N, C-alpha and C positions, 0 to 999 in steps of 0.2 A: 707509945707503948701500947695505947688506946686506940687509934689509927690504925695500927694489927689486928688487933684479936677482931673490931669491926668489920675490918674485910674482912677476916674467914669470918665470924657467922651470919656475913654476906652468899660470899661462896657456899656455906652449909645450907642454909638457906633457896639457893639457890637451884642448889643440886636434886634437896628434901622434895625443891616444885618439880624437877623436872621427874623426880624418878616415881610423882606425882601422876604426873601423865602420863607412863610408861605407861602404870601403873593401871590407871586409866584403860589406855588406845589398848593395851591386851586384854581387856574387857572385855569391849566392844567387839571386841576380833573376834576372841574366842569364845562370840554365844551365836554369831555368825556363821562357824566353821561345825560344817559336816558334825556330828555326832563322834563319836570314841565306839556307842552302842549300836554306829550304825557302818559298821565298815567291811570291805570285803579284805577275806582273809582266805590267801591261802593254802593249804596240808600241805605237810609234810612227813616223813621218816612213816609212812604207808608203805604197803605188801596190796600186789597190783594180779591174778588169777586169771586165765582165763582157759583152764585146762590142755594147755599147749595146743588149744587150735590157732588162738593168736600171735605172729607175731611184730608186739607193741611195737612202735617207735616211742610211741610218750603217754603218762596217762597221765590228766589234773586232773586235783578236787578242789573244789572254790567254795566255799560261805556269801552269796549275794548277797546285801540287803533291799528288800521290800518293802510297798511301800506298807509295808506294817510296822509298826515300835513292834524292835523285838522277833520280826521272821524274816528267817534266811530260807533262802531259794538253794540247795547246795545244786554247785553245776558236775559233772560230771565230760569230760572228755575223753576221745581214746585216740589211737588213729596205727592204724598198722595193718600187718599184708594178717590172710588167709589163701594156706593152699589148699583145703578141701572148707568142704559146705557138710557140715552137715542136718542136724534136722533144727537141731538145739543146741547154742552153747551156753556156759554158767557161768558169768563173768561174777567173781570176789574181789570184795575190796577191804582189810586187815585195820582194822583202823590202833590196834589193840600198841601202836608205836606210834602214833601221833602223841606229841606232847602242846597242850592248848588249849587254854579254858574255854572253846566252843565245843561240845562236843556236837557227832551227826546222829542226827536224831532227824526221821522220815512218816510222814505222816499215809505214803504210800500212792499222797498222784504222782505222776510220770507222765512229762511233757518231753518233744525233741523232736529227734532228725537222727535217721541209720543208713549210713550212705556201703555198698558190697555190692562187688564188682562192677563198679559205677551206677548203678543206679539208687536213686535216695524212695528212704520212706518214713512214712509218721510212726517213731517212735514206741507212739502206745498201743499198737495197735498189732508191734509185734510183739513187747517185753513183755512179762508177765508182771503184773503186782513187785516190786521191791520188798524185800524183805532186812531188815537189821538185827542180828542179836546183839540186848546192851550187853548182858552176860562178857564175850568173847569181844565181841565193839568192829562185828563184823555182816558187812554190809555185802549182798549176793546179789543181782539179779540175771534172770533167766531169760536170755532171748529163742523165738521159736522165730526158725530162721526163714523169710516166703520163701516162699514156692518156685524154682526155677534162678534164687540167686544163683550167683559166679564166686569163683575163686579172685583172688587178686586185692585189691583196697578195699582197707575195711574199717572207718571211722562209728564213730557217734559224737550225739553233745546233745546230753541231758541232763536235764530240770527237775531234782524230785524237789518235793517239800515238806518242809520238820513240821517236825511235829506245834500244833494247834496254841499251848503256851508255849513253846518253845524255849522249856525246860525238861529236864530229864533228872531221877538219882538213881542213883550206882550203889554198893553197899562194898567195902570189901571185903569175904570171909578171908583172906590171911591177913588181917590187920585184931585180934587180943586187945580192948577189947573191939568188936567190930565196929568199923569206922565209915559212916556213910554218909553223902554228900550230895545237896542238889547245884549240877552244874547248868546254868538255864545262858541263853547266848544274847550277847548283846553285853 
């Protein structure tokens, strides 16, 4: 009878030792993995508009981590066609439908490329400083179309720097009492 108890005790101790070893290994692995505050995030449920000038194939908005803690660069990719070439195109991204712990904020810095009718341009030369209305959560990009640009394929790959502190405050004026929140990247 005592032999069975010793066997049970030995088996239980062996299982405990195995679980402790697995736990230690997981702790070691998790410390070497990429932090959850430094992962890319791609947004969904936003609306895009070009005022009817662009027939889009697709649009993508992604928050990419940078080499600075809690800093993201927002990457906006759009491709489509334009049949006429106006002197200016205003693009809007409405992020009010996005459900995420990440809030799009920008500091105004823009870099990237623009392609119109087979010609590639420096986006920073032709896009005005982007604006983001935090009350409506709408990002506006104004493109001053390069002289001589022709109709056809159109695309851009833009990078917008987020705010310096990585946080933005928001107050929900529809709630009583007034509720304010601070969203931070990361």
